[in-house]
A tleap script that builds the chain and sets N, CA, C and O, in Angstrom:
source leaprc.protein.ff14SB
mol = sequence {
  NMET THR ALA ALA THR ALA MET ALA ASN PRO
  LEU SER LEU PRO MET ALA VAL SER GLY THR
  ALA THR TYR VAL LEU LEU SER ALA ASN HIE
  PRO ALA VAL GLY ASP TRP TYR ALA GLY TYR
  VAL ASP LEU ARG ALA LEU LEU VAL LEU VAL
  VAL GLY SER TRP LEU GLY ILE ARG LEU ALA
  SER THR TRP ILE GLY ARG ILE PRO ASP ARG
  LEU HIE ALA ARG VAL TYR LEU LEU LEU LEU
  THR MET VAL LEU VAL VAL MET VAL PHE VAL
  CARG
}
set mol.1.N position { 100.664 198.660 40.711 }
set mol.1.CA position { 101.432 197.799 41.591 }
set mol.1.C position { 101.217 196.329 41.244 }
set mol.1.O position { 102.150 195.531 41.327 }
set mol.2.N position { 100.010 195.971 40.860 }
set mol.2.CA position { 99.751 194.568 40.531 }
set mol.2.C position { 100.576 194.135 39.329 }
set mol.2.O position { 101.141 193.041 39.318 }
set mol.3.N position { 100.646 195.004 38.305 }
set mol.3.CA position { 101.432 194.667 37.118 }
set mol.3.C position { 102.925 194.614 37.451 }
set mol.3.O position { 103.640 193.737 36.966 }
set mol.4.N position { 103.395 195.551 38.276 }
set mol.4.CA position { 104.811 195.557 38.651 }
set mol.4.C position { 105.161 194.307 39.450 }
set mol.4.O position { 106.218 193.710 39.245 }
set mol.5.N position { 104.282 193.914 40.354 }
set mol.5.CA position { 104.505 192.710 41.146 }
set mol.5.C position { 104.532 191.480 40.259 }
set mol.5.O position { 105.387 190.609 40.416 }
set mol.6.N position { 103.602 191.411 39.336 }
set mol.6.CA position { 103.535 190.258 38.437 }
set mol.6.C position { 104.775 190.153 37.561 }
set mol.6.O position { 105.221 189.048 37.252 }
set mol.7.N position { 105.340 191.291 37.154 }
set mol.7.CA position { 106.529 191.255 36.316 }
set mol.7.C position { 107.793 190.971 37.128 }
set mol.7.O position { 108.724 190.355 36.609 }
set mol.8.N position { 107.845 191.404 38.388 }
set mol.8.CA position { 109.049 191.231 39.192 }
set mol.8.C position { 109.148 189.836 39.801 }
set mol.8.O position { 110.254 189.331 39.991 }
set mol.9.N position { 108.035 189.212 40.106 }
set mol.9.CA position { 108.068 187.914 40.784 }
set mol.9.C position { 108.820 186.828 40.030 }
set mol.9.O position { 109.556 186.075 40.668 }
set mol.10.N position { 108.686 186.698 38.717 }
set mol.10.CA position { 109.441 185.643 38.033 }
set mol.10.C position { 110.954 185.827 38.116 }
set mol.10.O position { 111.699 184.866 37.924 }
set mol.11.N position { 111.418 187.032 38.394 }
set mol.11.CA position { 112.859 187.276 38.503 }
set mol.11.C position { 113.413 186.895 39.871 }
set mol.11.O position { 114.624 186.733 40.019 }
set mol.12.N position { 112.563 186.751 40.857 }
set mol.12.CA position { 113.015 186.486 42.221 }
set mol.12.C position { 113.715 185.140 42.342 }
set mol.12.O position { 114.777 185.056 42.959 }
set mol.13.N position { 113.157 184.108 41.778 }
set mol.13.CA position { 113.745 182.777 41.913 }
set mol.13.C position { 115.122 182.676 41.239 }
set mol.13.O position { 116.056 182.191 41.878 }
set mol.14.N position { 115.292 183.108 39.989 }
set mol.14.CA position { 116.636 183.028 39.405 }
set mol.14.C position { 117.672 183.857 40.171 }
set mol.14.O position { 118.827 183.446 40.281 }
set mol.15.N position { 117.279 185.008 40.699 }
set mol.15.CA position { 118.202 185.826 41.477 }
set mol.15.C position { 118.591 185.113 42.768 }
set mol.15.O position { 119.762 185.122 43.148 }
set mol.16.N position { 117.631 184.499 43.440 }
set mol.16.CA position { 117.920 183.789 44.691 }
set mol.16.C position { 118.807 182.576 44.445 }
set mol.16.O position { 119.735 182.318 45.211 }
set mol.17.N position { 118.530 181.839 43.393 }
set mol.17.CA position { 119.327 180.643 43.087 }
set mol.17.C position { 120.755 181.037 42.717 }
set mol.17.O position { 121.706 180.404 43.173 }
set mol.18.N position { 120.912 182.061 41.905 }
set mol.18.CA position { 122.270 182.460 41.508 }
set mol.18.C position { 123.050 183.024 42.694 }
set mol.18.O position { 124.251 182.778 42.807 }
set mol.19.N position { 122.404 183.764 43.567 }
set mol.19.CA position { 123.069 184.272 44.761 }
set mol.19.C position { 123.491 183.156 45.701 }
set mol.19.O position { 124.601 183.172 46.233 }
set mol.20.N position { 122.607 182.188 45.905 }
set mol.20.CA position { 122.920 181.045 46.765 }
set mol.20.C position { 124.062 180.227 46.176 }
set mol.20.O position { 124.985 179.840 46.893 }
set mol.21.N position { 124.004 179.966 44.887 }
set mol.21.CA position { 125.065 179.200 44.231 }
set mol.21.C position { 126.401 179.927 44.345 }
set mol.21.O position { 127.437 179.286 44.522 }
set mol.22.N position { 126.392 181.245 44.246 }
set mol.22.CA position { 127.617 182.027 44.372 }
set mol.22.C position { 128.232 181.860 45.758 }
set mol.22.O position { 129.439 181.653 45.881 }
set mol.23.N position { 127.411 181.949 46.797 }
set mol.23.CA position { 127.924 181.778 48.158 }
set mol.23.C position { 128.458 180.373 48.391 }
set mol.23.O position { 129.450 180.197 49.098 }
set mol.24.N position { 127.815 179.379 47.808 }
set mol.24.CA position { 128.302 178.005 47.970 }
set mol.24.C position { 129.613 177.811 47.216 }
set mol.24.O position { 130.558 177.239 47.760 }
set mol.25.N position { 129.682 178.278 45.982 }
set mol.25.CA position { 130.879 178.085 45.165 }
set mol.25.C position { 132.078 178.896 45.661 }
set mol.25.O position { 133.209 178.411 45.617 }
set mol.26.N position { 131.849 180.113 46.128 }
set mol.26.CA position { 132.959 180.941 46.602 }
set mol.26.C position { 133.580 180.399 47.883 }
set mol.26.O position { 134.714 180.747 48.214 }
set mol.27.N position { 132.861 179.562 48.599 }
set mol.27.CA position { 133.401 179.028 49.849 }
set mol.27.C position { 133.872 177.588 49.697 }
set mol.27.O position { 134.086 176.903 50.697 }
set mol.28.N position { 134.034 177.124 48.480 }
set mol.28.CA position { 134.418 175.726 48.245 }
set mol.28.C position { 135.784 175.398 48.835 }
set mol.28.O position { 135.997 174.264 49.263 }
set mol.29.N position { 136.705 176.334 48.873 }
set mol.29.CA position { 138.051 176.089 49.386 }
set mol.29.C position { 138.188 176.375 50.882 }
set mol.29.O position { 139.277 176.228 51.436 }
set mol.30.N position { 137.122 176.774 51.532 }
set mol.30.CA position { 137.161 177.116 52.948 }
set mol.30.C position { 136.599 175.956 53.773 }
set mol.30.O position { 135.779 175.183 53.277 }
set mol.31.N position { 137.031 175.835 55.009 }
set mol.31.CA position { 136.482 174.767 55.848 }
set mol.31.C position { 135.002 175.009 56.134 }
set mol.31.O position { 134.527 176.144 56.106 }
set mol.32.N position { 134.290 173.931 56.405 }
set mol.32.CA position { 132.850 174.025 56.669 }
set mol.32.C position { 132.598 174.876 57.911 }
set mol.32.O position { 133.323 174.780 58.902 }
set mol.33.N position { 131.575 175.698 57.843 }
set mol.33.CA position { 131.208 176.559 58.958 }
set mol.33.C position { 130.513 175.740 60.042 }
set mol.33.O position { 130.698 175.998 61.231 }
set mol.34.N position { 129.728 174.770 59.639 }
set mol.34.CA position { 128.988 173.938 60.581 }
set mol.34.C position { 128.317 172.782 59.863 }
set mol.34.O position { 128.415 172.643 58.644 }
set mol.35.N position { 127.639 171.962 60.638 }
set mol.35.CA position { 126.978 170.788 60.058 }
set mol.35.C position { 125.838 171.148 59.117 }
set mol.35.O position { 125.604 170.451 58.130 }
set mol.36.N position { 125.139 172.214 59.411 }
set mol.36.CA position { 123.957 172.575 58.620 }
set mol.36.C position { 124.281 173.619 57.545 }
set mol.36.O position { 123.397 174.362 57.120 }
set mol.37.N position { 125.517 173.676 57.112 }
set mol.37.CA position { 125.917 174.683 56.136 }
set mol.37.C position { 126.405 174.037 54.850 }
set mol.37.O position { 127.058 172.994 54.867 }
set mol.38.N position { 126.078 174.673 53.741 }
set mol.38.CA position { 126.655 174.350 52.439 }
set mol.38.C position { 127.417 175.607 52.044 }
set mol.38.O position { 126.822 176.579 51.579 }
set mol.39.N position { 128.716 175.586 52.229 }
set mol.39.CA position { 129.488 176.811 52.037 }
set mol.39.C position { 129.132 177.796 53.118 }
set mol.39.O position { 129.235 177.488 54.306 }
set mol.40.N position { 128.711 178.985 52.718 }
set mol.40.CA position { 128.288 179.998 53.679 }
set mol.40.C position { 126.771 180.016 53.849 }
set mol.40.O position { 126.244 180.910 54.512 }
set mol.41.N position { 126.070 179.073 53.281 }
set mol.41.CA position { 124.604 179.061 53.288 }
set mol.41.C position { 124.108 178.165 54.416 }
set mol.41.O position { 124.435 176.979 54.461 }
set mol.42.N position { 123.319 178.731 55.326 }
set mol.42.CA position { 122.702 177.985 56.412 }
set mol.42.C position { 121.477 177.265 55.846 }
set mol.42.O position { 120.492 177.908 55.482 }
set mol.43.N position { 121.534 175.952 55.773 }
set mol.43.CA position { 120.465 175.178 55.151 }
set mol.43.C position { 119.174 175.228 55.958 }
set mol.43.O position { 118.091 175.143 55.379 }
set mol.44.N position { 119.260 175.364 57.269 }
set mol.44.CA position { 118.042 175.498 58.081 }
set mol.44.C position { 117.329 176.805 57.748 }
set mol.44.O position { 116.109 176.825 57.581 }
set mol.45.N position { 118.085 177.892 57.651 }
set mol.45.CA position { 117.491 179.176 57.289 }
set mol.45.C position { 116.914 179.123 55.882 }
set mol.45.O position { 115.852 179.688 55.618 }
set mol.46.N position { 117.617 178.441 54.978 }
set mol.46.CA position { 117.118 178.277 53.614 }
set mol.46.C position { 115.770 177.567 53.612 }
set mol.46.O position { 114.848 177.980 52.908 }
set mol.47.N position { 115.654 176.505 54.394 }
set mol.47.CA position { 114.398 175.760 54.476 }
set mol.47.C position { 113.272 176.632 55.032 }
set mol.47.O position { 112.163 176.623 54.499 }
set mol.48.N position { 113.547 177.378 56.091 }
set mol.48.CA position { 112.530 178.255 56.686 }
set mol.48.C position { 112.098 179.325 55.684 }
set mol.48.O position { 110.906 179.612 55.566 }
set mol.49.N position { 113.043 179.912 54.967 }
set mol.49.CA position { 112.710 180.938 53.975 }
set mol.49.C position { 111.884 180.380 52.825 }
set mol.49.O position { 110.941 181.025 52.367 }
set mol.50.N position { 112.231 179.186 52.355 }
set mol.50.CA position { 111.489 178.584 51.247 }
set mol.50.C position { 110.060 178.265 51.678 }
set mol.50.O position { 109.111 178.591 50.965 }
set mol.51.N position { 109.903 177.636 52.831 }
set mol.51.CA position { 108.560 177.279 53.306 }
set mol.51.C position { 107.744 178.541 53.599 }
set mol.51.O position { 106.575 178.624 53.222 }
set mol.52.N position { 108.355 179.523 54.269 }
set mol.52.CA position { 107.649 180.771 54.564 }
set mol.52.C position { 107.246 181.529 53.315 }
set mol.52.O position { 106.151 182.088 53.251 }
set mol.53.N position { 108.122 181.552 52.325 }
set mol.53.CA position { 107.801 182.226 51.061 }
set mol.53.C position { 106.666 181.527 50.340 }
set mol.53.O position { 105.759 182.175 49.818 }
set mol.54.N position { 106.718 180.214 50.313 }
set mol.54.CA position { 105.661 179.459 49.631 }
set mol.54.C position { 104.321 179.701 50.319 }
set mol.54.O position { 103.315 179.931 49.647 }
set mol.55.N position { 104.297 179.652 51.642 }
set mol.55.CA position { 103.047 179.905 52.366 }
set mol.55.C position { 102.562 181.332 52.133 }
set mol.55.O position { 101.368 181.556 51.938 }
set mol.56.N position { 103.475 182.292 52.152 }
set mol.56.CA position { 103.093 183.674 51.914 }
set mol.56.C position { 102.505 183.886 50.531 }
set mol.56.O position { 101.528 184.617 50.372 }
set mol.57.N position { 103.092 183.255 49.541 }
set mol.57.CA position { 102.575 183.373 48.173 }
set mol.57.C position { 101.183 182.765 48.081 }
set mol.57.O position { 100.282 183.347 47.476 }
set mol.58.N position { 101.012 181.588 48.685 }
set mol.58.CA position { 99.712 180.911 48.623 }
set mol.58.C position { 98.627 181.728 49.334 }
set mol.58.O position { 97.499 181.816 48.849 }
set mol.59.N position { 98.966 182.322 50.479 }
set mol.59.CA position { 97.981 183.096 51.231 }
set mol.59.C position { 97.693 184.442 50.578 }
set mol.59.O position { 96.546 184.890 50.570 }
set mol.60.N position { 98.702 185.085 50.037 }
set mol.60.CA position { 98.524 186.428 49.480 }
set mol.60.C position { 97.975 186.422 48.060 }
set mol.60.O position { 97.469 187.444 47.597 }
set mol.61.N position { 98.063 185.305 47.366 }
set mol.61.CA position { 97.630 185.287 45.959 }
set mol.61.C position { 96.144 185.603 45.800 }
set mol.61.O position { 95.734 186.114 44.757 }
set mol.62.N position { 95.345 185.313 46.800 }
set mol.62.CA position { 93.912 185.621 46.687 }
set mol.62.C position { 93.636 187.105 46.864 }
set mol.62.O position { 92.578 187.582 46.454 }
set mol.63.N position { 94.562 187.849 47.467 }
set mol.63.CA position { 94.344 189.270 47.727 }
set mol.63.C position { 94.977 190.186 46.697 }
set mol.63.O position { 94.683 191.382 46.692 }
set mol.64.N position { 95.828 189.679 45.832 }
set mol.64.CA position { 96.621 190.535 44.939 }
set mol.64.C position { 95.752 191.513 44.146 }
set mol.64.O position { 96.063 192.704 44.119 }
set mol.65.N position { 94.701 191.067 43.515 }
set mol.65.CA position { 93.868 191.965 42.711 }
set mol.65.C position { 92.945 192.823 43.534 }
set mol.65.O position { 92.377 193.780 43.008 }
set mol.66.N position { 92.770 192.523 44.801 }
set mol.66.CA position { 91.808 193.241 45.642 }
set mol.66.C position { 92.422 194.391 46.426 }
set mol.66.O position { 91.695 195.259 46.909 }
set mol.67.N position { 93.727 194.415 46.560 }
set mol.67.CA position { 94.393 195.462 47.348 }
set mol.67.C position { 94.581 196.696 46.465 }
set mol.67.O position { 95.145 196.599 45.375 }
set mol.68.N position { 94.108 197.865 46.937 }
set mol.68.CA position { 94.306 199.090 46.142 }
set mol.68.C position { 95.803 199.393 45.968 }
set mol.68.O position { 96.611 199.117 46.855 }
set mol.69.N position { 96.150 199.958 44.820 }
set mol.69.CA position { 97.557 200.247 44.515 }
set mol.69.C position { 98.205 201.146 45.568 }
set mol.69.O position { 99.353 200.924 45.952 }
set mol.70.N position { 97.483 202.143 46.028 }
set mol.70.CA position { 98.040 203.075 47.018 }
set mol.70.C position { 98.391 202.344 48.322 }
set mol.70.O position { 99.460 202.567 48.889 }
set mol.71.N position { 97.504 201.485 48.788 }
set mol.71.CA position { 97.771 200.720 50.005 }
set mol.71.C position { 98.938 199.750 49.791 }
set mol.71.O position { 99.801 199.603 50.656 }
set mol.72.N position { 98.952 199.091 48.628 }
set mol.72.CA position { 100.033 198.159 48.292 }
set mol.72.C position { 101.384 198.877 48.317 }
set mol.72.O position { 102.352 198.354 48.869 }
set mol.73.N position { 101.453 200.057 47.729 }
set mol.73.CA position { 102.697 200.815 47.681 }
set mol.73.C position { 103.138 201.242 49.079 }
set mol.73.O position { 104.326 201.174 49.394 }
set mol.74.N position { 102.212 201.676 49.914 }
set mol.74.CA position { 102.564 202.113 51.269 }
set mol.74.C position { 103.023 200.941 52.142 }
set mol.74.O position { 103.988 201.065 52.896 }
set mol.75.N position { 102.343 199.829 52.038 }
set mol.75.CA position { 102.738 198.659 52.833 }
set mol.75.C position { 104.104 198.163 52.369 }
set mol.75.O position { 104.915 197.747 53.196 }
set mol.76.N position { 104.372 198.199 51.080 }
set mol.76.CA position { 105.670 197.780 50.560 }
set mol.76.C position { 106.776 198.712 51.067 }
set mol.76.O position { 107.848 198.245 51.452 }
set mol.77.N position { 106.526 200.005 51.070 }
set mol.77.CA position { 107.491 200.964 51.600 }
set mol.77.C position { 107.729 200.721 53.083 }
set mol.77.O position { 108.866 200.802 53.547 }
set mol.78.N position { 106.675 200.424 53.830 }
set mol.78.CA position { 106.816 200.102 55.255 }
set mol.78.C position { 107.659 198.851 55.445 }
set mol.78.O position { 108.504 198.804 56.338 }
set mol.79.N position { 107.441 197.842 54.618 }
set mol.79.CA position { 108.222 196.610 54.694 }
set mol.79.C position { 109.698 196.884 54.429 }
set mol.79.O position { 110.554 196.387 55.161 }
set mol.80.N position { 110.011 197.659 53.404 }
set mol.80.CA position { 111.398 197.997 53.106 }
set mol.80.C position { 112.043 198.789 54.243 }
set mol.80.O position { 113.219 198.592 54.551 }
set mol.81.N position { 111.278 199.679 54.862 }
set mol.81.CA position { 111.790 200.452 55.993 }
set mol.81.C position { 112.093 199.537 57.173 }
set mol.81.O position { 113.113 199.704 57.842 }
set mol.82.N position { 111.217 198.576 57.431 }
set mol.82.CA position { 111.453 197.627 58.523 }
set mol.82.C position { 112.702 196.801 58.263 }
set mol.82.O position { 113.477 196.552 59.186 }
set mol.83.N position { 112.910 196.374 57.036 }
set mol.83.CA position { 114.114 195.618 56.688 }
set mol.83.C position { 115.360 196.474 56.911 }
set mol.83.O position { 116.358 195.987 57.440 }
set mol.84.N position { 115.310 197.732 56.516 }
set mol.84.CA position { 116.439 198.632 56.723 }
set mol.84.C position { 116.751 198.796 58.206 }
set mol.84.O position { 117.914 198.752 58.605 }
set mol.85.N position { 115.721 198.985 59.021 }
set mol.85.CA position { 115.927 199.158 60.459 }
set mol.85.C position { 116.561 197.900 61.055 }
set mol.85.O position { 117.487 197.998 61.860 }
set mol.86.N position { 116.078 196.737 60.670 }
set mol.86.CA position { 116.642 195.491 61.188 }
set mol.86.C position { 118.086 195.340 60.745 }
set mol.86.O position { 118.929 194.929 61.543 }
set mol.87.N position { 118.394 195.660 59.496 }
set mol.87.CA position { 119.758 195.528 58.999 }
set mol.87.C position { 120.711 196.478 59.709 }
set mol.87.O position { 121.869 196.127 59.934 }
set mol.88.N position { 120.252 197.670 60.065 }
set mol.88.CA position { 121.121 198.653 60.687 }
set mol.88.C position { 121.290 198.405 62.182 }
set mol.88.O position { 122.399 198.526 62.701 }
set mol.89.N position { 120.210 198.061 62.884 }
set mol.89.CA position { 120.260 198.009 64.340 }
set mol.89.C position { 120.369 196.624 64.952 }
set mol.89.O position { 120.753 196.510 66.116 }
set mol.90.N position { 120.051 195.584 64.230 }
set mol.90.CA position { 120.121 194.237 64.798 }
set mol.90.C position { 121.390 193.565 64.290 }
set mol.90.O position { 121.579 193.419 63.082 }
set mol.91.N position { 122.237 193.167 65.191 }
set mol.91.CA position { 123.495 192.527 64.798 }
set mol.91.C position { 123.681 191.247 65.533 }
set mol.91.O position { 124.686 190.563 65.335 }
savepdb mol mol.pdb
quit
């Protein structure tokens, strides 16, 4: 899990930037959604996600090599399940 995490993390930023740029560019011809929006992107949410991600990386980086692979895999599966539940039931 440590090796998989280390290999996947560098791909996260380019994927996030390209996705965000796509949402901004595809909405260029549409009226603004609100004051805090760039296209369809909520800039306040973007700021919260960036700060939260940075803090999470800084706090978790000391534990990466210490967490057993089995526990890491189970917690990751639990996290994905929680995201699925929120996506399905929270609207």
